[in-house]
N, C-alpha and C positions, 0 to 999 in steps of 0.2 A: 915440567910444568907449563911448557907454553901452550900445548895446547888448553889449557883453562884461561888461560892469558887471553885466549883468542875468541876466546866465546862471548858471545853477546850478552851482557849486563843482563835481560829478561831469562837467558838460556842459563848464567851461570844462578841468579838469585832460586831460580827453579830448581835447581839441581842441587843446590844446598839445603832447599829445606826440604825437597825430594828424601832429601841422607838422611835429614831430621826424622821426618814423618818416616822414613822404614823403620828406625830404629825405638820409632813411638810404637808403628802397628807389630814390631818384632816384639816387644815390652806385652803388647795387649794381645799377641796369639800366643803367647806363652803361659799369659795367665788365664785366656781359656781352656787352652789344653789342659793345663794341672789341675784348674778347677773340675774340668767335667772327669779327669782322672780319679780324682780325691773324692767327687761324687759318684761316681761307679765304682769304687773300693769301698764306699759307705754302706752302698746299697748291696752289694757284696756282703758286706760284714752285717750287715741286716737279715738280710736272708737266707747267709747260709750259717752266720752265727747265731743271733740270736734266737733265728726262729728254728734253728735245728738243739737248740740248750731247751729251749722250751717245750719240743717236740719228744727230747728222750727225756724229761724230767717227767711230762706224763706218762709216757709208756713205762718210766722206772713205778709211778704210781700207781698206775693198773694191775700191774701185776703184784706190788703189795696188795691192793686192795683185792684181788685175788684170791691171794694167801687168806686174807686175815677173813675172807670168807667162810674159807675152807677150814681153817681153826674154829671158827662158829659153828659149822655142821658136828666137828668132831665132840665141840666141848662141849656142847647143848645137846645134844642128842636128841633134836626136835629133828624128826622124820619131816613133821609136813613145813617145813623151812625150805627142802632142797629146789624145789622148782624156781622159788624166789631167787635162792641164791644164784641156783642155773643162768637164771636170768639177767641176773647183775652181772657173773661172770662174763656172757654171753658179749654183753654192752663192752664188756674192758676188753674185751678180746677183736671185737668189731672196729675198735680205736686204735688199737696196735696194730691193726691190720691196715689200716688208712696210713699210717704213721711210715709201716714200713715198704709200701707200695710209694710213697714219695721220695723212699731212697733208692726205690730201685729206677728212679729217673734222675736222681742226682749223678753229678761226676765225682767221684772215690777215686784216693789213691789204692796201691795195694796194701798198704796197713790196714786203712778205711773198709775194705773190702776182704781183708780178711777177717776180721772184728765183725762187721754186717753179718757174714756166712755163720761164725761163731755164734751169733746173736740167735741168730735164725734156729742155727740148729738147737740149740737151748732152749729156746722157745719152744718149741716142739715137743723136748723131751717133758718141761715144766707141764705143757699142756697135757701131755697121754698121763703123765701121773697126777695131776688134778683131778682127771677123766675118773680115772683109776678109784680115787680118793673117794668122790662122789659117790658112786657104783657100790664102794666098802659100805658107807654109810646108808648107803641105801638099802642095802643087807644087813645093817644094822651090826657089822663085825669093825667096832671100834678100835681093836687091837690093833689090828692091821692096818687099817685107816692111820691111827695114830702109828702105827712104826714106818709105815709109806711117807706120813706126811713129812716126817725129820729128814726119811732122804730128799723130797721135795724138798727142802728149805736149803739144802746144799746145791740141787739143780738152780734153784732161784739166786741163791748166794752166785753163782757164776755167771748165770743172767745176769746180776747186778753189777759185778765188776766188766764182764763186757760191755756195757753201759756204761759204767764210770772210763772206759778204758775210750771209749768211741767218743764221750766226753770231752775228757780231754785231748784228743785230737781235732774236734770245733773247737777248741780254748785254743788250741795252738794255731789255728789257723786264723784265728780272728785276732789273735796279737800280731801274725805273723803281718796282717791286711792293713792293721793300725801302724806297725812299725813300716810299711811301706808309705802309708800317707804321712806320714812323719818326716822322713825320707826326701818324698816327693814336694813336700811342703819345705822345709830347709834348702833344697837343690832349687826351688822357684824361688824364693826369698833370695838367693844370694844371685842365681843368676839376671834375676830382676831385678838387683844390685847392679852390678857388672852393667848389665846392659846400659841402666838409666844413666850411670857414670860414663859409660866411653858415648853414649848420644850428646850428655852434653858436653862432654870434650869434643865429640865433634863439632858440634854447635857452634860451641865458642871458637874453634878455631875458625871453621869455615867461615862466621861471623867477622872473625877479626881480617882475616884473609882477604875478604873479599871488598870490606870497608877499608883495608888499606891499601888494594890494588886501585880501587874508585876514586879514593879521596886522593891519592898521589895524581893520579893524571888529570883529576881535575883541580887542582892545585898549579900543573903545568899549564892549562887552557887557562885558568886564571891570571896567572903571570904574564901570556903571554896577550891577553884583554888587556891589562894595565899598561903594556911596551906600546899596545897599541890604540890606546887612548890617550898616550903621548903622541901619537906618532912619530915612533920606531916602528922601522920596519924592519931594521938588520936582522930581527931574531927569529928565530923555528923554535917550534915546539918539541918534534923531535919524541913523536908517540909512534910505535909500531906495531900495536896491537889491530885485532880486526874487528875488537870492538864496538859498538856507539860511540865512544870518547875517540878511540883509533882515527875511526870514520870520518868524524870532526876535526881530529886535528889535523889530518891529509887534506881537508875541505878548507879549512882555515889557512895552513899553509899553502896551497894552491891561491886562494883570495888575495893573501898576501902578494903573491908573484904578481898576480895581473894588475894589483893596486898599485905596484912600482912601476908596473910598465905603465898604469895609465896615468901614473902624477907626472914621469918622465915626459909624456904626450903632451898634457897638459901644459908642463913649463915651456918647452919647446912653442907651441900655440901660442900661448901668453906672448911670450916674445915676437913672434911673428906680426900679431895683432898691432903690438904698442909699435911696434915700427912701421905697418901699412895705415894705423891710425892716422901719427901724426903728417903720413906724407895725402890723405885724404883732406884733413882740417885744410891743410895749402889750397888745394886745387880745389875745392869748396866755395873758400874766400875769393877765389879769381874768377868761378864762372858767377858769383852772384855779382862781383862788379860787373861783367859784359852783360847783366841778366838789367840791371837798373836802367844801363842806356837804350838796350832794344825797348826799355818798358815805355820810356818817353816820346819816342819814333812813333810808337803802334798807338798812344795817348792823342797825337796831334793828328793823325790818320781817323781813328775814329771819330772825332770831332768835327770832321768836315764831312764824313759818310751821314753823321744823322742830318749834317743840316741841308743835304741835297734830299735824304729819305722822307723829313717834313714838305718840304717844297714839292717834290711829286705825288705825294699825298694829298696838298690841297688840290692842286690840278686833277687827280685822279678821281676825290670825290665830284669835284666840279660836273668833269664826263660820265660819268656814274647818275649824278642825278639827269642829266640832260637824255641819256642813254634808260634813266627810267621812266622818264615822261614822257618819250618817243614808242617806248614798248607799253608802257601803259595804253597811249594811241590806237596803236595796232592792235593790241590785243582787243580792245574795245569795237575797233575796225571786224575785227574777224568775229567776235561777237555777236556783231550788229547784222554778220556777213549771214553766220550761223542762223541767227533771229530770223531772218530776211528768207532764207530759205525754208526754214520750216514755217513760217506763214506762208510761202507760197504754197509749200506740200498740202497745208490742212484747208487751204481756199483750193485747189485742187479736188480735193477729196471730198468739200465741202458740196462743190458743184456735182461732183458724181453722183456722191449719197446722194444728193437735195434730185435729181434726175433718175435714180435709180427710185428715192422712195413716191416720187410722182408719181411714175410706170406702176412701180407697186402698188402704188395707195389707189390707184383709179381701176388697178383691175381686182382689189379687193374691195373696192366698194360695188365695183358692178356685179361682182361675185356674190357680196352678202346682200345685196339689194334685191336678188332675187332669192335669196334662200329666204331673207326676210317677210319678204310677200306671201312666198310659199308656204312659211309657217302656218301666215296670219289666214292664209285661204286652209291649212288644214286643220286647226285651229278650231273653225266652225263645223268641225265632226261634232264637237260636245253637244253641240245643241239634238243631232242624232241620237246620242247617248240619253239623254235626257227624255227625249220622247219615248225609248225604249224602256225605259224604269217605270216611266210613267203607267208603261201598256201592262209591266210586270204588276207595278201595284194593284193595277184591276183586277187581273189575273189570282192577285193573292186575298183580297177583296172577294171575288167570288169564290174561290176555295172554301175561304172562311166562312162563309155561307152556306156552301154544300155541306161544309163539316159539321156544323150546326145541325140542317135537316138532318143528316146522317144520324148525330147523337137522339134526335129528339123519337127517330124511329125505332134506334135502337132499346131507348127506354121504352117505347111502347111492347117489344117482341119481350119484352122480359128476358126471362132466361137465358133464350135464343140468341137474343141480340147481344150477350156482355161485349162476346169477342170484337164486334161489331162498332160497339159502343169504342174497344178500346183502341180501334184502327181511326173513327172518326176525330178523338181527343188526340191521336198522334197527328193527323193533317189537321186539326184546325190548328194547333200548335206550332204547328210545319210553315202555316199559311201566316200565323201572326208573325212570327222570325221573320219570312221571306216581306211580310210587310215594313216591319225594322228596318232592315235590309236594303229596301227599296227609298225609303226615307234620307237613310246615308249616303245613299249614292245620288241622290238627287241633291243633298247640301253640297256635298264634294263636286256633283258636276257644275254648280252656282258657282261655288270658289274657282275650279278652274277656268271656268268661263270670266271672270273678273281678270283673273290672272294673266289669259291673252288677250281681253282687251287691254289693260295695262301695258302688256308685253308689246302688243302692235303701235300703241302709242308710242312708245318708246324707241322702237324702231323706227318706226317715221322720224322722229326728233331728231335721233343719229344721224340718217342719211340726208337729212336737210343740213346739220351742221357741218357735217362733210365736204357738202358741195357749196356752203356759203361760206365756211372759214380755213380748213384744213388747205386745201387745193391752194386757194392764193398766198397760203405759206407758204409752202413749198415754193411757189413760182417766185416769191422773194426771196427765199435762200438760196435757189440757184443763181440769182440776178448778184447777189453779195457775194458769193464765191468768185464770180466771174470778174469783179472790181477787186477783188482781195486780190488776186492773181497780177492783174496789172499795176495796182499799189508796191507788190514784193516785188516785180523787175526793176521800177523804178530806184525804191530803196537799195536793190542789190548794186545797181550801177554805181550811185553814190557810194557805198561800203568800198567797194573795191576800189575806187580812186583815192578812197583813204587810207586802205590797207597798201598799197603801193609807194603812194608817199611815204608813209613811216616805215617801210622796209628800207628804203632809201637814205632817209634819215638817219636811223641805226646802223647802215653798214659805215657812214661816215664815222660816228660814234666810235663804231668798233675798232674803225682805224686807229683813232684818237688814244683810245682806251690801251690796245695794243702797245701804240709805241708809251706813253705814260707807264705802264707796266713792265717795260722791257727798264726804262728807265731807273725805275722804283726798284725792280729785282735786283739788278747793276748796285744801285744804292744800298740796299739791304745785305747782299750779298758782302760788299763791302765793309759794312758797319758790323755784320755778324761776323765776319773775317777777323776783322782788328780787335772786337770782344771775343773771339774765342784764344786768339794771339793774346790778348791783354791775361784772357785768365789761365792761359797755358804758361805764359812768364808768370803768373802768381803762383801757379801749382809748383813750377819751376820751382821761383824762390823758396818757397815752402818746404818743396823738398831737400832743396842743398840746404836751408835751415836745418832742416829733419836729421838730413845727414851731418852735420857740421855736429850737432848734438850728441847722434849718434858715435862718430867719431870720439867725441871728449868723453862719452858714457864709457865707449868699448876701452877709452886709455884708462879709466879711472877704475873699471872692471879690471883690465889686465893687471893695472895695481896691484888689487888688492888678491886676484887671483895669486898673482904672486907672493905678495906676503904670506897668503894662508898654505900653499903650494911648500914656502918655506919652512914651516913649522914641521915637515915629514925629514926623517933620515931614512935615507936612500942608501 
């Protein structure tokens, strides 16, 4: 059973439940198979038993009714009912033929086939005798018919016996099928009961077996866990299976070995930490004492550097104020020089612009003077336009008189002068419109004359103003520019002297500032260095104190670690 022990728990449980499920499936399969078989036998019993018995009973009943119809014909002696009897007998025969046809398709054994053949033979003989009897009755030969009827009764008796034999065979087959169903049911109950008992027993055995194996191994793991809880690392689990519990046991054994090695190393490390912590504590005490001495010396250096730095700062501040003042003077002198140069440039520009404007103004004055005088002279042509407009007005008046005379003459001419009258009206209208246009032109000419007179007067006034006022202003502007140029040169010389003196003063002050700055830098560096030394000493003291605390904490930690490790049994 080693292979079963090595199976995974999942596989083991699935295999156990699979076996139980297999037995359940077998029981279900047998139940379905036997139920189907019993159902099939029941169908056979019904089809081949009950239906065959009903058919044979109907067959026997039909032959009996045929016999009764023949006896009625013989005993009644009524020929008129022969056809009716024939019709009934024919129906009975058709029903029997259908029954025999079903037997032709049925599966029969040898005895049943022999009986079936006897029935067909006896039925043929019985039908032949019945036909003869009917024929004798129709011939009213009742004596022969009675005699033949008695013989036919014997034939029918044989037929009935054969049918009874076939019925017995059918009943026998039905009994056999019924017996087979009983046997199947009994066997099914027995096998199913045995299968259920066997499956139940196997399920219990597998359940107990799997449970026992699993619980025993889990107990070993729990016992090992209790030892591990108490710090006892001297035990092992000793489970050699390949299932999940076996794999867990091997993993725990390996963890146990690794833990033992780790704790051994921890013990060694704790002892080393303890010894090194004591040495470190002693060393830090010595370093702390030396650092106190260095701290006092650097404090004295720092105080001296601070005093020197204060003095140099005061001197440097005074020098900076003097330098700032001289720089301000130099800057203002430079600004003044710049302004003087700008003034000089602007005065030159004014002089040049004034000269240029005087020449350009004289040229424009002469040119515009000629143009204005010429325009005034040209404006006098308006008087000629006025004369022409008056002439056009006179022509329009004369045309109007001519049109009026033409209209009078056309009125005298009657019908022949109508066309001429129309033309005369048009000419008169045109003359009136020309008169109106001439009046408008005369009004416009008067307005233009007035405008030219105003323009001429304004042009003369402008020319007089330019000659009397503008030209003298340009000359004054040119003289002012020349004087500005001379003043700018004078101021420029003064500002250059100020700038030169300021530069010399600044150079001296810069030398003083450089010297003071060097002293201040040296003092600041000394102070910074001493402060850095003090800070470093403070940090070193703090670090030494931290090292001492760490050494103390390390010693306490190693002691606690030793106490904890002593709980484990290696």
